[in-house]
N, C-alpha and C positions, 0 to 999 in steps of 0.2 A: 888402730884401736877400734874395737867394735863399740858402736855408739847407739844409744836408744833415745828416741824422742817420744815423750809421753804426750798424747793428746787426751785431754780430760775435760770434764764438765764440772768445774768447781762451783759450789753453791755459796750461800750466805753463811754457812756453818763451818767455821775453821776446824772444829774437832772432827767432824765427819770428813772434811777434805783431807786432813792429815792421815786418817786411817786408810782412806782410799789411796793416797799417794804412797804410803809405806807398802801397801800390798803390790802396787804397780811397780815400784822400784825393786822389790824383792823378785818379782816375776822377771823383770828385765835383767837383773843380775844373774838369775838362774839360767837365762838364755845366753850368758857369756858376755854381756855388756860390761865394759870397764869404765864407761862414761855415760851418764844418764842426764837428760835435761827435762825440766818441767816448764810449763808455760808461764806467762805473765799472771800476776795476782793469784798464785796457786792457792793461797790460804783463804781468800774470800773475794767473791765477785758480787758486788752489790751496787745498786743505784741510790741507796739511801745513806746519806751522811750520818743520820741519827743512828742507824743500825751499825755502821762502821765504828762510830764513837763508842758504841756499847761493847763490841766484840774484839776490836783490834787492840794490840798491845805494842809497847816499845820493843826494840830489838832484843834487849837483855831479858825481857819477860815473855817473848813470843814462843808459844809451845810448838808451833809448826817448825820454826827454825831449829829449836832444840831437838825435836823428833826427827827431822830430816838429817841433821848432823849425825845423829845416832844411826840412822839407816846407812849413811855413807860409811861410817866406821864398821858397822856390823858386816856389810857386804864387801868392804874393801874397794870401793869404787870412787871415782871422781864424780861430782854431782854439781850441775848448774841448777840452782833454784831460780827459775826464770824471773820471778820477782815475788816479793811479799809486800802487801799493804801494811805499813807499820805506823804507829803513832810516833810523833817526834816531840821535842821540847820547844818547838817553834812558838813564838808568842801568838801567832795568828791561828794556831791549832791545826795547821795543815799536815797531812800525812806524807810519808815518803813511799815512793814506788821503787823498791830496792832489790837488785839482783845480787845473788851470792854464788861464789865458786867455792865448793867444799872439797877438801882432799880426802884420800882414803883413811886418814886418821880422824876424820870428822872436824878438822880445823878449817876455819874460814881463811881462804887464801886471797880473796878479792871481794870487794863490794862496789856496786855501781848504782847510783841514783839516776833514774830516767831524766834525761835533759829536756827533751821536747814534749810539751804538754798537748794533749789532744783536745784542742778548743775549736770545734767545727760544728757547722750545721749541715749534716749530711742530706737531710730532706726537711721539709717544713715540720714534720712530726718527730724527727730524730736529731737531737742536739746534744752535744757533749761539751762540758766545760771542766776538763780535768784539772786545770789550774785553780779552780775554786776549792778543790778538796786536797790537792797534792802540790807540794812545792817542788820546783824543778831542781835537778842537780846541776852542777857547774863543771864537773871534772870527767873527762873521758878516761877509760881504764882498759888496759891490756895486761894479761897475767900469763906468766910462763908456767907450763906443765911439762912433764916428761914426753908427752906425745904431740904437743902443739902449743904455740902461743895463741891465747884466746882473747879476742876483743869482745867487749861487752856492750850490747845495745838492747833496747826494749821497744818493741811495737812501733809507735809513731816515729821513732828515730829513723826508721827505714826510709823516710822521705827526705832525708838530709844527707846527701852523698859526701859532703866534706867530712862528716864525722867518720864515715867508713874509710875514706881515703886516709885520714889521719891515723886510724888504727892500723891499716895495712902498712903505712910507712913506718910505723912504730914496730913492725915485725910480726903483726898478727897473721897467722895462717888460717885461723878459723874465726868467724864472727857469729855470735849468737844473736838471734832476733826473736826471743820469746814474745808471744802476742796474745791479745784478746781482741782481735779485729772484728769490727762490725760486719754484718753480712753484706750491706750495701757496698762499702768500700772494699771489702774482701773480694767480692765478685768482680769488681772493676779493676782493682789495682794490685792485689796481693802477689800474684805470680810474676807479673812484669817487674814490679819493684825489687823483689828478692833476686830475680835473675840479673837485673841491671846492676845491683850492688855486688854480686859475685863477679860479673864480667869486668866491672870497673876496677875491682881490687885484686882479682885473682885469688880470692879466699874461698874456702868452704863456708857456706851460709847454712846455719842450723836454726830452724824456725819452728819450735814446738808451739802449738796453738790451743787455745780454749775452743770448745765447740758446744753446740746445743743451746738449750734454754737454761741459763745459769741462775737467773733470778727474775722477778717481775721487771719488765721493761729492759731486760738485758739478754740479748741473744748474740752468740758469737759464731764466727765463720768456719772454724776448723781448717782443714786442708794443711796440716803441718807439712813442711817441706824441708828437704835437703837439696841444696843446689851445689853442684861441683864448681871448682875454680874456673872452669870453661863456660859456665852458665847453663849447664844441663841439669834438669830436674832428675835426680837419681832415686828419690823416694818421695812419695806423697800419700798422706792420709785422706780419708773422705770426710764425712760430716759427723761421724760417731766416735766415741772414745775408742782409742786403740794405741798401739805402739808401733813405730816404724824404726827400722834399723839400717845402719850404714857402716861400712868399714872405712874409716878416715885414712886417706893416703896422702901424706905430706908431700910426696914427690909430685903430685898433680899440681900443687901450688907453684912449685918452681917451674914446671913445664908450661903452665898457662902464662906465667909472667915472662918466660923466655920467648914464647911465641908472640905475645903482644905486651911489650914492656911499657904500657901507658903510664904507670906510676912514676916512671923516670922521665917522661916526655912533657910534663906540664910546663908551659912557657908563660912567663909573665907578660902582660900586655896592658896597654892604656885603653881608656874609654869605658863604655861606649861614648861616641860623640853624640851629642844631642843637637838636632837641627830642626 
């Protein structure tokens, strides 16, 4: 399956982001891609909760979701919407960070709410408290398609290998990691984390990323990656908007797991002892 990863610079304006995404999806489909992926928070990147409250909508009212479902239907492609920031009915008013898998008829085949919240102090000047605005999901998700079983994760999830191992044991051949990585943590950890998750699971890792200056106080790392089941980087973007392509080969999953069947070798143990 020819697959396209869109690297984009989403702004604070959902309507503008939708128009840009539809153009880029049409371009990728025109290049023969049957599966297209977008990054995390494709509809709106903002550090302002007040602005998000003004422009975000619930899933059933979200124009970006409706428009991208129509794009999938128009072009007859599978589409991973890396995630959308969506309002919820939660009493505390927190949003959902939700990924969607859309089929060529424009139907939603799977949803996944990001489990791990990015609550970190990267530098004295750069602090994130994702959980103050978003409520975490509680359910891992893997979805069958004609070309692969796809495990769904988002951004900070990449630091939690048990999530990835669980998806691989559930049959995932491909794991998506759409992201809006910070530049500091991206430069330090992005490549090694994604390669490690591929090596541990024997899965294709598809990581479309936000890039550039998205909004005031919000700059993202870029470097969208495709990592093979053997841990090799087979496609990488730079720091500017672009599209990278890969032909997914399911046979490479079986071969990597045959060579190093670590998913079947995990052994229970006691401890550690504290002395």
